[in-house]
N, C-alpha and C positions, 0 to 999 in steps of 0.2 A: 394871573396864573389861569390857566385853562380849567374847564369844568373836569375834565379828564384827570387831570394832575391832582384837583382838588379832592377826588372822589378816590384816588389811588393813595394819596398821602399817607393814611393810617397804615396801610398795607406796606408801604415802603418804608416807613419809619420802623415797622415792626422787624421786617426783613433786616434793615442795617442795624437793628440791636441786638439780633442773635448772632453771634460767632459761626462763621462756617463749619468750623469744626465739632459746634455743639449738636449739628444736625446728622441724623442717622442717616444711611444710606439705605435705599428701598429700591430694588430693581426686578424685574423679572428673571427667571432661571435661564432662560435662553439667552439674556445677555451677560451673564457672569462669565468672564473668563476664566481659564485654567490657573491665571496669576490671582484675579480675585479668589477664586475658590480656594486656592492655598493660603491667603492671606486669611479668610474666614477661617478655616480649619487650624492654621499657626496660632490665631489671636483669641481662642476658645478654650474652655476647658475640656478634656476628653469626655466627662460626660455629657456635655451640651452638644458636641461633636458627634456622639454615639445617638444622641436624640434627634438630632437634626438628620442624620444619614437615615436613621429609621422612619424618620416622616416622609424623606424625599423616596424611600424605597416603598411605602405605602401608596403615593401620590402616582409612581411608575406603575405599579401593579393595577392601579385603578384607571390606569390609560390617561392621566391628566397631563395637556399640553404643558411643555416647558414654559411657553410664553403665557401660560394660565397662572403659574405658581410664581409668588411673589416673596423674596426673601430681603429681611431688614438685618442689616449689620452694623457695626460700629457706633452703636447707641452708645454715648457716654454715660448714660443714666442706667442702662442696662447691661449686665453681663453675662451676653446671651444671644442668641439668633431668634429671630422672627420669621415665622412660615405661614402663608396665607394662600388661597385660592381666590383669583379675581372673580368679582360679581358674585360672591358667596359670603355666607357669615363663618365660614370654615377657616378658623385662625389659630395658630399654634404658637409658643415659643417654648425654648429650650433654655432655662434658666436655673442655676443653682443645681444643676444634675436632675430637674423635672423636667418633664414632658407636661406643657400647660394648655390646655384648651381654651380657648377665650370667648365669651359670649357677653354682651352688654357691658364690657368694660370690667367682668369679673371672670378669674379664671378657676379652673378646676384641674387639681393634678391628676393626670391620666396615668402616670409611669414615672418611676425614680429609677435614676442611671447613677451608677459609681464610677 
């Protein structure tokens, strides 16, 4: 076995042991199609969608490029949507009707939606 394969073996085994359906999707907003956007909106609760839209409006007002905004969705362990700005520590999630600001693995509830 080559040295490269030996070095990559733990990574390959881990990748094979995780089901592809167990992984959340993360994409830049600039690459989210209308079809994907419709799926995100349809598959999430109304309070989380309202939160998501509010964050996106704020980013648009601040003139943040769509290519710099990352959206995480379809995470089987999270009922919500994640939104962050590339190369910054500014990360939010919309979960359980709450807008959560994340820092160092902990969150603060910024706003609640009904």
